[in-house]
C-alpha positions as CSV (number, residue, x, y, z in Angstrom):
1,M,-35.6,-149.5,-88.1
2,P,-34.8,-148.5,-84.5
3,G,-32.7,-151.6,-84.1
4,D,-30.5,-150.9,-87.2
5,I,-26.9,-150.5,-85.9
6,D,-26.1,-148.2,-88.8
7,L,-29.0,-145.9,-88.0
8,P,-27.5,-142.6,-86.6
9,R,-28.6,-142.1,-83.0
10,S,-28.9,-138.9,-81.1
11,P,-26.1,-138.2,-78.5
12,A,-28.7,-138.7,-75.7
13,E,-29.7,-142.1,-77.2
14,V,-26.1,-143.2,-77.4
15,L,-25.3,-142.2,-73.9
16,A,-28.4,-144.1,-72.6
17,I,-27.3,-147.3,-74.4
18,V,-23.8,-147.0,-73.1
19,L,-24.9,-146.5,-69.5
20,E,-27.4,-149.4,-69.7
21,N,-24.3,-151.6,-70.2
22,A,-22.0,-150.0,-67.6
23,A,-22.1,-151.1,-64.0
24,P,-19.9,-150.7,-60.9
25,L,-17.0,-153.2,-60.8
26,G,-16.7,-154.1,-57.1
27,V,-14.6,-153.1,-54.1
28,E,-11.0,-153.0,-53.2
29,H,-9.4,-152.1,-49.9
30,V,-6.3,-149.9,-49.9
31,A,-4.1,-148.1,-47.4
32,L,-4.8,-144.4,-46.8
33,H,-1.7,-143.3,-48.7
34,R,-2.9,-145.1,-51.8
35,A,-6.4,-143.8,-51.7
36,P,-6.0,-140.2,-53.1
37,G,-7.8,-140.0,-56.5
38,R,-9.8,-143.2,-55.9
39,T,-13.5,-143.4,-55.5
40,L,-15.0,-144.2,-52.1
41,A,-17.0,-147.4,-52.4
42,H,-18.9,-147.3,-49.0
43,A,-20.0,-144.2,-47.0
44,A,-17.6,-143.1,-44.3
45,T,-19.6,-142.6,-41.0
46,A,-18.5,-141.2,-37.7
47,P,-18.1,-144.0,-35.1
48,E,-18.3,-141.5,-32.3
49,D,-19.1,-137.7,-32.0
50,Q,-16.5,-135.6,-33.8
51,P,-14.8,-134.3,-31.8
52,P,-15.6,-136.7,-28.9
53,F,-14.8,-134.0,-26.3
54,A,-15.0,-130.2,-25.8
55,A,-11.8,-128.8,-27.2
56,A,-10.0,-125.5,-27.2
57,T,-9.8,-123.7,-30.6
58,M,-7.1,-121.3,-29.5
59,D,-3.9,-121.3,-27.5
60,G,-4.7,-119.5,-24.2
61,F,-6.2,-120.1,-20.8
62,A,-9.3,-122.1,-19.8
63,V,-11.3,-120.1,-17.4
64,I,-14.8,-119.5,-15.9
65,A,-16.3,-116.8,-18.1
66,D,-18.3,-115.0,-15.4
67,D,-15.4,-115.0,-12.8
68,G,-15.1,-111.3,-12.1
69,S,-11.5,-111.1,-11.1
70,P,-9.0,-110.5,-13.9
71,W,-6.2,-112.1,-11.8
72,R,-6.2,-115.9,-12.0
73,E,-3.9,-118.5,-10.5
74,I,-2.4,-120.9,-13.1
75,L,-3.2,-124.4,-11.9
76,A,-1.6,-126.6,-14.6
77,D,-0.9,-127.0,-18.3
78,Q,-3.4,-128.9,-20.5
79,M,-1.8,-130.0,-23.7
80,A,-3.4,-131.6,-26.8
81,G,-3.4,-135.4,-26.5
82,H,-3.4,-135.5,-22.7
83,V,-5.9,-135.2,-19.9
84,I,-5.1,-133.6,-16.5
85,D,-7.1,-134.2,-13.3
86,V,-7.5,-130.6,-12.5
87,E,-10.8,-128.6,-12.0
88,V,-11.0,-124.9,-12.8
89,T,-12.6,-122.9,-9.9
90,P,-13.2,-119.2,-9.4
91,G,-9.9,-117.3,-9.4
92,T,-8.0,-120.0,-11.3
93,A,-7.1,-120.9,-14.9
94,V,-5.4,-123.7,-16.8
95,R,-3.0,-123.0,-19.6
96,I,-4.4,-124.8,-22.7
97,T,-3.3,-125.5,-26.3
98,T,-5.4,-125.7,-29.5
99,G,-7.1,-129.0,-29.7
100,A,-6.7,-129.9,-26.0
101,P,-9.7,-131.1,-24.0
102,M,-11.3,-128.5,-21.8
103,P,-10.7,-129.2,-18.1
104,P,-13.7,-129.6,-15.8
105,G,-15.2,-126.3,-14.5
106,A,-14.0,-124.2,-17.4
107,D,-16.5,-122.8,-19.9
108,A,-14.4,-120.4,-22.0
109,V,-10.9,-119.9,-23.5
110,V,-9.1,-116.6,-23.4
111,P,-6.5,-116.3,-26.2
112,V,-3.0,-115.9,-24.9
113,E,-2.6,-112.6,-26.7
114,E,-5.3,-111.1,-24.5
115,T,-3.4,-112.0,-21.3
116,D,-0.5,-110.9,-19.3
117,V,1.3,-114.0,-17.9
118,S,3.8,-114.3,-15.1
119,E,5.2,-117.5,-13.6
120,D,2.2,-118.7,-11.7
121,H,-0.7,-116.4,-12.5
122,V,-2.3,-114.7,-15.5
123,I,-4.1,-111.4,-15.8
124,I,-7.0,-111.5,-18.2
125,G,-7.3,-108.4,-20.4
126,G,-9.4,-107.4,-23.4
127,D,-13.2,-107.9,-23.6
128,P,-14.9,-110.0,-20.9
129,A,-14.9,-113.7,-21.7
130,R,-18.2,-115.2,-23.0
131,P,-19.3,-118.7,-22.1
132,G,-18.4,-121.1,-24.9
133,Q,-15.9,-118.8,-26.6
134,Y,-13.1,-120.6,-28.5
135,I,-14.5,-124.0,-27.6
136,R,-15.4,-126.7,-30.1
137,L,-18.2,-128.7,-28.6
138,P,-18.6,-132.5,-28.8
139,G,-20.3,-133.4,-32.1
140,A,-19.6,-130.0,-33.6
141,D,-18.2,-131.6,-36.7
142,A,-20.3,-134.7,-36.8
143,R,-22.6,-136.8,-34.6
144,R,-22.1,-140.5,-34.1
145,G,-23.5,-142.3,-37.2
146,D,-23.4,-139.2,-39.4
147,T,-22.1,-139.7,-43.0
148,V,-19.1,-137.6,-43.4
149,V,-18.1,-138.7,-46.9
150,S,-20.7,-140.2,-49.3
151,A,-20.2,-143.4,-51.2
152,G,-19.1,-142.5,-54.8
153,S,-17.1,-139.5,-53.7
154,L,-13.8,-138.8,-55.4
155,L,-11.1,-138.9,-52.6
156,G,-9.5,-135.5,-52.6
157,P,-7.7,-133.7,-49.7
158,A,-10.8,-132.9,-47.7
159,E,-12.5,-136.3,-48.3
160,L,-9.4,-138.3,-47.4
161,G,-8.8,-136.3,-44.3
162,L,-12.4,-137.0,-43.2
163,V,-12.1,-140.7,-44.0
164,A,-8.9,-140.8,-41.9
165,G,-10.6,-138.8,-39.1
166,V,-13.3,-141.4,-38.7
167,G,-10.8,-144.3,-38.8
168,L,-12.1,-145.9,-42.0
169,V,-9.0,-148.0,-42.7
170,P,-8.2,-149.7,-44.9
171,V,-10.2,-147.6,-47.3
172,P,-12.9,-149.3,-49.4
173,V,-12.6,-148.0,-52.9
174,S,-14.2,-148.9,-56.2
175,R,-12.1,-151.1,-58.5
176,R,-10.8,-149.0,-61.3
177,P,-11.9,-150.1,-64.8
178,R,-9.0,-151.7,-66.7
179,V,-8.6,-150.0,-70.1
180,T,-6.9,-150.8,-73.4
181,I,-6.3,-148.1,-76.0
182,I,-5.5,-149.2,-79.6
183,A,-4.7,-146.8,-82.4
184,T,-5.1,-148.3,-85.8
185,G,-3.7,-147.4,-89.2
186,D,-0.7,-148.0,-91.4
187,E,-0.2,-144.3,-91.6
188,L,0.7,-143.9,-87.9
189,V,4.3,-143.9,-86.7
190,E,5.7,-143.4,-83.1
191,P,6.0,-139.8,-81.9
192,G,9.8,-140.1,-81.8
193,T,10.0,-141.1,-85.4
194,V,10.3,-138.9,-88.5
195,P,7.2,-139.6,-90.6
196,G,7.8,-140.9,-94.1
197,P,5.6,-140.0,-97.1
198,G,2.0,-140.4,-96.3
199,Q,2.7,-141.0,-92.6
200,I,1.8,-139.0,-89.4
201,R,2.9,-139.3,-85.8
202,D,0.3,-141.1,-83.6
203,S,-1.2,-138.6,-81.1
204,N,-4.6,-140.1,-80.4
205,R,-3.6,-142.9,-78.1
206,F,-1.7,-140.5,-75.9
207,S,-4.6,-138.0,-75.7
208,L,-6.9,-140.9,-74.9
209,L,-4.4,-142.3,-72.3
210,A,-4.4,-138.9,-70.5
211,A,-8.1,-138.6,-70.7
212,A,-8.7,-142.1,-69.3
213,R,-6.2,-141.7,-66.4
214,A,-7.7,-138.3,-65.5
215,E,-11.0,-140.0,-65.0
216,G,-9.6,-142.7,-62.7
217,A,-9.2,-145.6,-65.1
218,D,-6.4,-148.1,-64.9
219,V,-4.9,-148.0,-68.4
220,R,-3.2,-151.4,-68.8
221,W,-2.2,-151.5,-72.5
222,V,-1.7,-148.8,-75.0
223,G,-0.4,-149.6,-78.5
224,H,-0.7,-149.3,-82.3
225,A,-2.1,-151.9,-84.7
226,P,-1.4,-151.8,-88.5
227,D,-4.2,-152.4,-91.0
228,D,-3.9,-156.1,-91.0
229,A,-7.1,-158.1,-90.2
230,A,-5.6,-161.2,-88.6
231,P,-3.3,-159.7,-86.0
232,L,-5.8,-156.9,-85.2
233,A,-8.5,-159.5,-84.6
234,A,-6.2,-161.4,-82.3
235,L,-5.2,-158.3,-80.4
236,L,-8.9,-157.2,-80.0
237,R,-9.8,-160.7,-78.8
238,D,-7.0,-160.8,-76.2
239,R,-7.7,-157.3,-74.9
240,I,-11.5,-157.8,-74.7
241,A,-10.8,-160.9,-72.5
242,A,-8.3,-159.0,-70.3
243,D,-9.9,-155.6,-69.7
244,D,-13.1,-153.9,-68.9
245,I,-13.0,-151.2,-71.6
246,V,-11.3,-151.4,-75.0
247,I,-11.0,-148.2,-76.9
248,T,-9.9,-148.1,-80.6
249,S,-9.1,-145.1,-82.6
250,G,-9.6,-145.3,-86.4
251,G,-11.1,-148.0,-88.5
252,V,-14.8,-147.4,-87.9
253,S,-15.8,-145.2,-90.8
254,M,-16.9,-146.2,-94.4
255,G,-13.6,-147.2,-96.0
256,E,-12.5,-150.6,-97.2
257,R,-9.6,-150.6,-94.7
258,D,-11.8,-149.7,-91.7
259,L,-11.1,-153.0,-90.1
260,V,-12.4,-152.4,-86.6
261,K,-15.9,-152.0,-88.1
262,A,-15.5,-155.2,-90.0
263,L,-14.0,-157.3,-87.2
264,L,-16.1,-156.4,-84.2
265,P,-19.3,-158.3,-85.2
266,G,-17.3,-161.5,-84.9
267,L,-16.0,-160.6,-81.5
268,A,-18.8,-158.8,-79.7
269,T,-22.4,-157.5,-79.9
270,V,-22.4,-154.3,-81.8
271,H,-25.1,-151.9,-80.6
272,L,-24.5,-148.9,-82.9
273,R,-22.1,-147.4,-85.4
274,R,-23.3,-143.9,-85.9
275,V,-24.1,-140.9,-83.7
276,S,-25.7,-137.8,-85.1
277,M,-23.1,-135.3,-83.8
278,R,-20.2,-133.3,-85.0
279,P,-17.4,-134.0,-84.5
280,G,-17.4,-137.7,-84.2
281,K,-20.2,-139.2,-86.3
282,P,-18.4,-142.5,-86.9
283,F,-18.7,-144.1,-83.4
284,T,-19.1,-147.8,-82.6
285,F,-20.3,-149.2,-79.3
286,A,-20.2,-152.9,-78.6
287,T,-20.2,-155.2,-75.6
288,A,-18.8,-158.7,-75.0
289,A,-19.6,-161.2,-72.2
290,V,-16.4,-162.4,-70.7
291,A,-15.8,-165.3,-68.3
292,D,-14.6,-164.0,-64.9
293,P,-14.6,-166.3,-61.9
294,G,-13.9,-163.3,-59.7
295,T,-17.5,-162.1,-60.1
296,E,-20.7,-163.3,-58.5
297,T,-22.1,-164.4,-61.8
298,G,-18.9,-165.8,-63.2
299,E,-18.8,-163.3,-66.0
300,R,-18.5,-159.6,-66.7
301,T,-19.2,-157.3,-69.6
302,T,-16.4,-155.6,-71.6
303,L,-17.3,-152.3,-73.2
304,I,-15.8,-151.7,-76.7
305,F,-15.7,-148.1,-78.1
306,G,-14.6,-147.5,-81.7
307,L,-13.7,-143.9,-82.0
308,P,-12.9,-142.0,-85.2
309,G,-9.3,-141.4,-86.2
310,N,-9.6,-137.6,-86.3
311,P,-8.1,-136.3,-83.0
312,V,-11.0,-133.9,-82.0
313,S,-13.6,-136.5,-82.9
314,A,-11.9,-139.1,-80.7
315,L,-11.7,-136.8,-77.7
316,A,-15.4,-135.7,-78.3
317,G,-16.5,-139.3,-78.2
318,F,-14.4,-139.9,-75.1
319,E,-15.9,-136.9,-73.3
320,L,-19.5,-137.5,-74.2
321,F,-19.7,-141.3,-73.9
322,I,-16.6,-143.0,-72.4
323,R,-16.1,-140.6,-69.5
324,P,-19.6,-141.3,-68.3
325,A,-19.1,-145.0,-68.6
326,I,-15.9,-144.9,-66.5
327,A,-17.7,-142.8,-63.9
328,T,-20.5,-145.3,-63.8
329,M,-18.2,-148.3,-63.5
330,L,-16.5,-146.5,-60.6
331,G,-19.9,-145.8,-58.9
332,R,-18.9,-142.1,-58.8
333,I,-21.4,-139.4,-57.8
334,G,-21.5,-135.9,-59.2
335,W,-19.6,-136.7,-62.4
336,E,-22.0,-134.9,-64.8
337,R,-20.7,-131.8,-66.5
338,P,-22.6,-128.6,-65.4
339,R,-24.9,-127.5,-68.2
340,V,-25.2,-123.7,-68.3
341,T,-26.8,-121.1,-70.6
342,V,-24.3,-118.8,-72.3
343,T,-24.5,-115.8,-74.7
344,L,-22.8,-116.5,-78.0
345,G,-20.1,-114.0,-78.9
346,H,-20.2,-114.5,-82.6
347,Q,-22.0,-116.3,-85.4
348,I,-21.6,-120.1,-85.8
349,P,-22.8,-122.1,-88.7
350,S,-25.5,-124.7,-88.0
351,G,-25.9,-128.2,-89.6
352,D,-27.9,-131.4,-89.7
353,R,-26.3,-132.9,-86.5
354,T,-25.8,-131.7,-83.0
355,D,-22.5,-129.7,-83.0
356,Y,-20.1,-129.5,-80.1
357,P,-17.7,-126.6,-80.8
358,R,-14.9,-126.2,-78.3
359,A,-15.3,-122.8,-76.6
360,I,-14.1,-120.5,-73.9
361,V,-16.8,-119.4,-71.4
362,T,-16.1,-116.3,-69.3
363,V,-18.0,-114.6,-66.5
364,G,-19.0,-111.0,-67.0
365,P,-19.2,-108.3,-64.3
366,D,-22.9,-109.0,-63.9
367,A,-22.2,-112.7,-63.5
368,S,-23.6,-113.5,-67.0
369,L,-21.8,-116.1,-69.0
370,S,-20.5,-115.5,-72.6
371,A,-18.8,-117.9,-75.0
372,T,-16.5,-117.7,-78.0
373,T,-15.0,-120.7,-79.9
374,T,-11.3,-121.6,-79.8
375,G,-10.8,-120.8,-83.5
376,G,-10.9,-123.3,-86.3
377,Q,-13.2,-126.2,-85.4
378,A,-12.0,-128.8,-88.0
379,S,-12.1,-132.3,-86.5
380,S,-8.4,-132.7,-87.3
381,R,-7.4,-129.6,-85.3
382,L,-6.5,-130.8,-81.9
383,A,-5.4,-127.3,-80.9
384,S,-9.1,-126.4,-80.7
385,W,-9.2,-128.2,-77.3
386,L,-6.3,-126.1,-75.9
387,G,-7.7,-123.6,-73.4
388,A,-11.3,-124.8,-74.0
389,N,-13.4,-124.9,-70.8
390,A,-16.7,-125.8,-72.5
391,L,-18.4,-127.6,-75.3
392,L,-21.2,-125.7,-76.9
393,V,-24.3,-127.7,-77.6
394,L,-25.8,-126.6,-80.9
395,P,-28.8,-128.8,-82.0
396,P,-29.4,-129.2,-85.8
397,R,-31.3,-126.5,-87.6
398,E,-31.3,-124.7,-90.9
399,H,-30.1,-121.2,-90.0
400,P,-26.9,-120.2,-88.3
401,Y,-26.5,-119.5,-84.6
402,A,-26.2,-115.7,-84.3
403,A,-24.1,-113.5,-82.0
404,G,-26.0,-112.7,-78.9
405,E,-28.1,-115.8,-79.0
406,R,-28.5,-117.8,-75.8
407,I,-27.4,-121.4,-76.1
408,D,-26.4,-124.3,-73.8
409,A,-22.8,-125.3,-72.9
410,L,-21.2,-128.2,-71.1
411,L,-18.6,-126.8,-68.7
412,L,-15.3,-128.8,-68.8
413,G,-13.8,-126.5,-66.2
414,P,-14.5,-123.3,-64.2
415,P,-15.0,-120.1,-66.3
416,P,-12.4,-117.4,-65.9
417,G,-13.8,-114.8,-63.4
418,A,-15.9,-117.4,-61.5
419,G,-15.7,-116.6,-57.8
C-alpha cells in the first residue's frame, strides 16, 4: 500500500514528503555585525542610484578631456566625502581622490602617475585623456529600485556589503530553525571517556551538530539518551515542544531495543520508516503539531528525523533530507547540490537500492570530470567522508558499474582543478 509507513520509499519520494512539511519560519531583524551567515528574508533594493553621483575611480586630476594644453592650473582639492564649489574650465584641473564626486565641468580623470605636479599647476603626460575615463557614473552599480541582493540569499562578504551599501538596517533575516540532536543507545559513552566492554565513544551527535550548524541551524540541545523508554519518551516530548527539528541517531531499525521507532507513533504522525538507499535504509520521518502563540495560526510543525546509528548512514540521511529541510525553513535560494555527470574511475558493485558512495571528483585537462571512491564504503566507516567532495548516485541494477561508465554525482564541494 502506498500509505504503508514501513514501505521503502525512493529517495526522491522521501525528499518530497519532507519538503511538503517544511516551511519558512518567519523574520527577525538583526544588526549588520550579527548578520554574516544568516539568510536574507527580504530583498535588498537600492533606495537611490548607486553611486548617486559621478565619482573618480583613481587618484589624480579632474580635467576637461579635449582641453589641448598639457599645462593646467590646480584650482582646488576634491576629497572623498566632500563637495567643493569649483568648476573646471579650460586650462584648469582639480586634484581628486578615489571615490570623490566629479567637480562641474570635468569629464575625465588623469591618474596622478601620468602627471608632473608642482605647487599650483600640473602637466598632463601620457596618452590624451578620453571623456569618461576613470569615472564611475551615477547608477553604474545599481539603479534606484534595483534588487541588489535577492531574498533567500546567504549573507556572505559581498552580500553583506551590498546590504550595508543600500542602508538595509537592521537586516531582515530568516529565523533559524531550532534543532535538537539526540544520540540513543546504552553502548555510547562520552568522547572523553575510556569505553568499557561493549561500549563505543559517541561521535554521531557531534558530526550532526557540525552539519546542522554549517547549514545555518540554531542547535539548542545536544545530548545522549540511554535505552530506557520512559525517560526517552519524556525527552522527545519536551524537545518536540521546544524546537523546530528533532534529530535522533539510533533506535529506528528492526531490533527490540530500537525505542525511537516504538515511541514516535505516540508522540507524532509518522510518515515513513524506510528509504530505498544505501547507506541509510532505516530512516524515520515524522511531524508533530505544536502550540505556538508566536505564529499567525497559533501552532507550528516540528519535524522529527530518526537516523540510523551507523555514522555514515546518519550523515547521508542528514545530507539528502535534513539539509534540504533546513534550507527550506530558512527560505534559502540556491541550496541544491550541483548534479553533474562524471566518468567512473573503477568498478563499483551495484545493488537493489540507490547507492551513494562517497567520492572524490576531479577535473581533467579537457575539463571532463572523473570520480573515484574514498576507499571502503562500509556504513560504519566515517573516514569515507574525509576528503569527499561528492556523493555518487548509483540507481539499483543487477550488474556492476564499470570503470569508464558515465554516472551522476552530487557535488558537496568544488572539484580539484576547477577554475
